[in-house]
C-alpha positions in Angstrom: -109.5 -86.7 82.8 -108.3 -90.3 83.2 -111.7 -91.6 81.9 -111.2 -89.5 78.6 -107.6 -90.6 78.1 -108.3 -94.2 78.9 -111.2 -94.1 76.4 -108.9 -92.5 73.6 -106.0 -94.8 74.2 -108.5 -98.0 74.1 -109.8 -96.5 70.9 -106.5 -96.0 69.5 -105.4 -99.7 70.4 -108.3 -101.3 68.9 -107.7 -99.4 65.6 -104.1 -100.3 65.4 -104.4 -104.0 66.9 -107.9 -104.9 65.0 -106.2 -105.7 61.5 -103.7 -108.2 63.5 -106.7 -109.3 65.5 -108.5 -110.1 62.6 -105.5 -112.3 61.0 -105.2 -114.3 64.4 -108.9 -114.9 64.7 -109.0 -116.2 60.9 -105.9 -118.5 61.3 -107.5 -119.7 64.6 -110.8 -120.6 62.6 -109.1 -122.1 59.7 -106.8 -124.5 62.0 -110.1 -125.9 63.7 -111.9 -126.2 60.4 -109.0 -128.1 59.0 -108.4 -130.2 62.1 -108.8 -134.0 61.0 -107.6 -133.4 57.3 -104.6 -133.4 55.6 -105.1 -129.4 54.8 -101.8 -127.6 56.2 -102.6 -124.4 57.9 -101.9 -121.1 55.8 -99.2 -118.7 57.0 -100.2 -115.2 58.6 -99.0 -113.7 55.4 -101.2 -115.9 53.0 -104.1 -115.0 55.4 -103.6 -111.4 55.2 -103.6 -111.5 51.6 -106.8 -113.5 51.4 -108.6 -111.1 53.7 -107.2 -108.4 51.4 -108.5 -109.9 48.3 -112.0 -110.5 49.8 -112.4 -106.9 50.5 -109.3 -105.0 50.4 -108.0 -102.9 53.6 -111.6 -102.7 54.7 -111.5 -106.7 55.4 -109.3 -106.1 58.0 -111.7 -103.6 60.1 -114.5 -106.2 59.7 -116.0 -106.2 63.1 -114.5 -103.4 64.7 -117.5 -101.1 65.2 -118.5 -102.8 68.3 -115.4 -103.3 70.2 -114.4 -99.7 69.1 -117.8 -98.3 70.7 -117.5 -100.2 73.7 -114.2 -99.3 74.6 -115.1 -96.0 76.4 -117.7 -98.0 78.1 -115.3 -100.5 79.4 -112.7 -98.0 80.6 -115.2 -96.0 82.4 -116.3 -99.3 84.1 -112.5 -100.5 84.9 -111.8 -97.3 86.3 -114.9 -96.6 88.2 -114.8 -100.4 89.9 -111.2 -100.0 90.5 -111.5 -96.8 92.3 -114.7 -97.7 94.4 -113.3 -101.0 95.5 -109.7 -99.2 96.4 -111.8 -96.4 98.5 -113.8 -99.1 100.1 -110.6 -101.1 101.2 -109.1 -98.0 102.3 -112.2 -97.5 104.3 -111.6 -101.2 105.8 -108.0 -99.9 106.7 -106.2 -102.0 104.1 -102.9 -100.5 103.7 -102.1 -99.2 100.0 -100.1 -101.5 98.4 -100.0 -104.8 96.2 -103.0 -106.3 98.0 -105.2 -103.4 97.8 -104.1 -102.8 93.9 -104.6 -106.6 93.2 -108.1 -106.9 94.6 -109.3 -103.6 93.1 -108.1 -104.5 89.7 -109.4 -107.9 90.3 -112.6 -106.6 90.8 -112.4 -104.2 87.8 -111.3 -107.1 85.7 -113.9 -109.3 86.6 -116.7 -106.8 86.1 -115.3 -105.8 82.7 -115.0 -109.4 81.4 -118.6 -110.2 82.5 -120.0 -107.2 80.7 -117.7 -107.4 77.6 -117.6 -111.4 76.8 -120.8 -111.1 74.6 -119.4 -108.0 72.7 -116.2 -109.8 71.8 -118.3 -112.9 70.8 -120.2 -111.1 68.2 -116.8 -109.4 67.3 -115.2 -112.9 66.4 -118.1 -114.0 64.4 -118.1 -111.0 62.2 -114.4 -111.4 61.5 -114.5 -114.9 60.6 -117.9 -114.4 58.5 -116.8 -113.8 54.7 -118.9 -110.8 53.3 -121.8 -111.8 51.0 -121.7 -110.9 47.5 -124.2 -107.6 47.0 -124.2 -107.5 51.0 -124.4 -103.8 52.4 -122.8 -104.9 56.0 -119.3 -105.3 56.7 
């Protein structure tokens, strides 16, 4: 049941947080492009308005499908690795506490970050690439 609840929570977090992540990512990419010029960085409000003008509310969710689909996989891997390492440490007579929790959490986090870095790279590329006129993707 924890796996299902974690997957639902992860998907909900993606749906709620993705528009804000899109604004943050766009602001970061604009500041990199403006480096070395006299162009001032735009505010979050101006950035959000520009994104909205590009494609309405849908533009805030560009690049969402990949991380949304990956969330259930991420949660299953994280919970599975954490549980397996916790059981392994218990079998090695490591007392329950901060050390055991830290080691099992570190193993889960390291594994999921290695698996998900390519997914997030694609997500960011989709967020910062404006939709071409006449394109069906987005």
